[in-house]
Backbone as CSV, one residue per row, in Angstrom:
resi,resn,N_x,N_y,N_z,CA_x,CA_y,CA_z,C_x,C_y,C_z
1,ILE,-9.132,4.139,29.571,-8.795,5.558,29.944,-7.415,5.877,29.972
2,ASN,-6.268,4.697,30.664,-4.953,5.010,30.988,-4.860,5.048,29.578
3,GLN,-5.421,4.371,27.916,-4.458,4.308,26.882,-3.495,3.283,26.848
4,ILE,-3.850,2.261,27.671,-2.573,1.070,27.401,-2.611,0.288,26.379
5,PRO,-3.732,0.075,25.023,-3.296,-0.365,24.114,-2.521,0.577,23.157
6,VAL,-2.849,1.267,23.468,-1.852,2.865,22.951,-0.370,2.659,23.229
7,ILE,0.071,2.839,24.284,1.162,3.012,25.118,2.091,1.582,23.975
8,ILE,1.117,0.149,24.610,1.652,-1.044,23.149,1.842,-0.889,22.278
9,ALA,1.040,-0.403,21.533,0.893,-0.478,20.219,2.595,0.517,19.493
10,ASN,2.485,1.595,20.569,3.566,2.919,20.152,5.234,1.886,20.768
11,ALA,4.885,1.147,21.410,6.141,0.673,21.676,6.823,-0.708,20.910
12,ILE,5.521,-1.176,20.353,5.940,-2.240,19.000,6.555,-1.165,17.782
13,MET,5.489,-0.136,17.770,6.292,0.162,16.404,7.813,1.182,16.606
14,SER,7.958,1.968,18.145,9.564,1.864,18.035,10.742,0.732,17.904
15,VAL,10.173,-0.297,17.889,10.608,-1.086,17.386,11.696,-1.604,16.362
16,THR,10.612,-1.716,15.450,10.041,-2.114,14.432,9.155,-1.457,13.552
17,THR,9.265,-1.286,11.970,8.440,-0.505,10.897,8.605,-1.811,9.814
18,SER,9.150,-2.061,10.269,9.343,-3.656,9.238,8.211,-4.417,9.664
19,ARG,7.915,-4.915,8.180,6.303,-6.005,8.713,7.080,-7.670,8.805
20,TYR,8.471,-8.003,8.461,8.477,-9.454,8.024,8.668,-9.465,10.092
21,VAL,10.072,-8.544,10.480,10.340,-8.006,11.925,9.083,-8.089,12.870
22,PHE,8.087,-7.541,12.610,6.285,-7.860,13.554,5.867,-9.158,13.573
23,LEU,5.982,-9.817,11.848,5.421,-10.906,12.281,6.127,-11.839,12.903
24,LEU,7.438,-12.312,13.154,7.899,-12.680,14.114,8.242,-12.473,15.086
25,LEU,8.184,-11.110,15.764,7.455,-10.851,16.875,6.292,-11.154,17.392
26,VAL,5.511,-11.237,16.605,3.842,-11.924,16.820,4.319,-13.091,17.039
27,VAL,4.659,-14.213,15.423,4.631,-15.121,15.970,5.480,-15.695,17.550
28,ALA,6.301,-15.410,17.366,7.336,-15.358,19.101,6.404,-14.821,20.589
29,LEU,5.487,-14.162,20.330,4.818,-13.879,21.291,3.745,-14.865,21.246
30,MET,2.818,-14.681,20.224,1.957,-16.261,20.191,2.362,-17.528,20.885
31,LEU,3.165,-17.800,20.851,3.739,-18.826,21.010,4.207,-19.209,22.344
32,LEU,4.753,-17.953,22.925,4.549,-18.206,24.459,3.570,-17.834,25.276
33,VAL,2.186,-16.936,24.553,1.286,-16.928,25.090,0.491,-18.652,24.906
34,GLY,1.008,-18.966,23.747,-0.681,-19.858,23.550,0.573,-21.333,24.701
35,CYS,1.072,-20.953,25.542,1.899,-22.470,25.725,0.912,-21.737,27.675
36,VAL,0.736,-20.638,27.589,0.095,-20.419,29.527,-1.537,-19.680,29.161
37,MET,-2.023,-19.568,27.876,-3.186,-18.598,28.320,-3.926,-20.015,27.433
38,GLU,-5.686,-19.536,27.146,-6.179,-20.385,26.304,-6.192,-19.349,25.349
39,PRO,-6.449,-20.697,23.866,-6.911,-19.591,22.557,-7.247,-18.479,22.765
40,ASN,-8.875,-18.689,22.604,-9.872,-17.795,23.142,-10.116,-16.178,24.144
41,ALA,-9.262,-17.284,25.045,-8.387,-15.183,25.312,-7.703,-14.609,25.164
42,ALA,-6.483,-15.038,24.083,-5.679,-14.934,24.052,-5.536,-14.008,22.777
43,LEU,-6.842,-14.230,21.568,-7.662,-13.826,20.857,-8.042,-12.512,21.175
44,ILE,-9.207,-12.503,22.364,-9.897,-11.647,22.192,-8.967,-10.334,23.472
45,MET,-7.712,-10.630,24.205,-6.854,-9.546,24.731,-6.010,-8.919,23.640
46,LEU,-5.434,-9.954,22.654,-3.967,-9.370,21.983,-5.060,-9.089,20.665
47,ALA,-5.981,-9.752,19.899,-5.949,-9.362,18.613,-6.634,-7.200,18.323
48,PRO,-7.355,-6.923,19.632,-7.020,-5.204,19.368,-5.768,-4.402,18.892
49,ILE,-4.757,-5.218,20.157,-3.494,-4.110,19.765,-2.960,-4.892,18.977
50,LEU,-2.705,-6.233,18.453,-1.876,-6.201,17.411,-2.304,-6.291,15.921
51,TYR,-3.715,-5.830,15.906,-4.402,-6.011,14.059,-4.429,-4.384,13.607
52,PRO,-4.294,-3.546,14.734,-4.087,-1.890,14.151,-2.533,-2.108,13.304
53,ILE,-1.477,-2.515,14.102,-0.207,-2.436,13.475,-0.415,-3.153,12.528
54,ALA,-1.087,-4.372,12.372,-0.391,-5.077,11.312,-1.117,-4.741,9.945
55,VAL,-1.993,-4.005,10.484,-3.263,-2.788,9.260,-2.437,-1.796,8.468
56,GLN,-1.085,-1.425,9.550,-0.787,0.293,9.496,0.779,-0.322,8.133
57,LEU,1.132,-1.792,8.781,2.147,-2.193,8.098,1.879,-2.575,6.752
58,GLY,1.047,-2.488,6.507,0.715,-3.807,5.614,0.499,-4.575,4.949
59,ILE,-0.048,-5.421,6.467,-0.508,-6.857,6.044,-1.825,-6.459,6.531
60,HIS,-2.328,-8.455,5.558,-3.965,-8.522,4.830,-4.181,-8.774,5.893
61,PRO,-5.147,-8.484,6.425,-5.879,-8.980,7.949,-6.121,-10.715,7.785
62,PHE,-6.171,-11.189,6.730,-6.547,-12.921,7.037,-5.196,-12.891,6.807
63,GLN,-4.264,-13.058,6.688,-2.549,-13.276,7.099,-2.475,-13.217,8.176
64,PHE,-2.554,-12.532,8.645,-2.460,-11.550,10.346,-3.484,-12.405,11.053
65,GLY,-4.499,-12.857,10.737,-5.536,-13.674,11.920,-5.270,-14.891,12.030
66,LEU,-4.720,-15.439,10.505,-4.247,-16.574,10.260,-3.010,-17.095,10.838
67,ILE,-2.299,-16.384,10.630,-0.884,-16.701,12.039,-0.731,-16.758,12.953
68,PHE,-1.588,-15.449,13.631,-2.217,-15.541,15.149,-2.581,-16.452,15.332
69,VAL,-4.065,-16.875,14.635,-4.503,-18.403,15.471,-4.047,-19.627,15.628
70,MET,-3.079,-19.843,14.262,-2.131,-20.785,13.445,-1.217,-21.074,14.736
71,THR,-0.426,-19.750,15.521,1.105,-20.243,16.167,0.191,-20.077,17.614
72,VAL,-1.027,-19.427,17.808,-1.705,-19.564,19.543,-2.096,-21.032,20.079
73,GLU,-2.569,-21.997,18.396,-2.434,-23.081,18.578,-1.642,-24.131,18.528
74,ILE,0.142,-23.754,18.184,1.032,-24.396,17.740,1.303,-23.967,19.396
75,GLY,1.549,-22.885,19.884,1.809,-22.640,21.366,0.830,-23.704,22.412
76,LEU,-0.401,-24.100,22.053,-1.549,-24.396,23.000,-0.766,-26.482,23.279
């Protein structure tokens, strides 16, 4: 109802339009989230927000998923 994922996605896209900077931001975010949150919960909460941005920037879904999961596990 409040369109919170859309607001977050627009905020991230306003910071950068480079796929490499976006991946760097995702890695930093996932390392921090992995320290305080269970990986499954992080995946369920953050993947629907970050995945459309990754696709829009031209990042392959497999590459994004691998980076996402590995950095959360490293943070754990």
